[in-house]
C-alpha positions in Angstrom: 0.0 0.0 0.0 1.4 3.4 -1.0 1.3 5.9 1.9 3.5 8.6 0.5 1.5 9.3 -2.7 -1.4 11.6 -3.7 -3.6 9.0 -5.3 -6.0 11.7 -6.7 -5.3 10.8 -10.5 -6.2 7.3 -10.0 -9.4 7.9 -8.1 -10.5 10.3 -10.9 -9.6 7.6 -13.5 -7.0 9.5 -15.4 -5.4 6.7 -17.3 -2.5 8.3 -19.2 -0.1 7.2 -21.8 3.8 8.0 -21.4 6.2 7.6 -24.2 10.0 7.7 -23.5 13.2 6.0 -22.9 13.9 3.5 -20.1 17.0 4.8 -18.2 18.9 2.9 -15.5 18.5 4.5 -12.0 20.1 1.9 -9.6 22.3 -1.0 -9.7 23.0 -4.2 -7.5 26.3 -5.2 -6.2 27.0 -7.1 -9.4 26.4 -4.1 -11.5 23.1 -5.1 -12.9 20.2 -2.7 -13.3 17.5 -3.1 -10.7 15.6 0.1 -10.9 14.7 2.4 -13.8 13.1 5.7 -14.6 11.3 6.7 -17.7 12.6 9.8 -19.4 9.6 10.9 -21.3 9.3 12.9 -24.4 8.1 16.0 -22.7 11.4 16.1 -20.6 9.7 14.8 -17.5 11.1 11.9 -15.4 8.7 9.2 -14.0 9.6 6.6 -11.5 7.7 3.3 -12.4 5.8 1.4 -9.7 5.0 -1.3 -8.5 8.4 -2.8 -7.8 7.6 -5.8 -10.0 6.8 -3.8 -13.0 10.0 -1.7 -12.4 12.0 -4.8 -12.3 10.4 -6.1 -15.5 11.3 -2.6 -17.3 15.0 -3.0 -16.1 15.5 -5.7 -18.5 14.7 -3.2 -21.4 16.9 -0.2 -20.3 17.7 2.1 -23.2 14.6 1.0 -25.1 11.8 3.2 -26.1 8.6 2.4 -24.3 4.9 3.4 -24.2 3.4 2.9 -20.8 -0.4 3.2 -19.7 -0.9 4.0 -16.1 -1.6 6.6 -13.4 0.6 9.4 -12.3 1.0 10.0 -8.7 2.8 12.9 -7.0 5.1 11.7 -4.3 5.8 13.9 -1.2 9.5 13.9 -2.4 8.2 15.9 -5.4 8.9 12.9 -7.8 6.3 11.7 -10.2 5.6 8.1 -9.9 4.0 6.0 -12.6 1.7 3.2 -11.6 2.3 0.9 -14.5 -0.8 -0.8 -15.8 0.6 -2.0 -19.1 3.6 -1.2 -21.2 4.9 -1.9 -24.8 8.5 -1.7 -25.9 8.3 0.2 -29.1 12.0 0.4 -30.1 15.2 -1.3 -29.0 18.6 0.4 -29.2 20.9 -0.1 -32.0 
């Protein structure tokens, strides 16, 4: 259960679509990407939640993605993106 989020957007049913690039945010002791952020086309950074979806997206860092979900403003002024579904639209290379 999220306690640090303003869940207003979800309650109002504002399902949105974000397009951007998956960027590494943190790594484990072996140097593997474990958390990512989405650098969106509108120059905004979103932190994907829940943890399971974040870890799934970590396998696709540097790929372009389209994500549908809900935005939640954290008390730390970060924008969190509750991921409902995602589609990898382009792989690097």
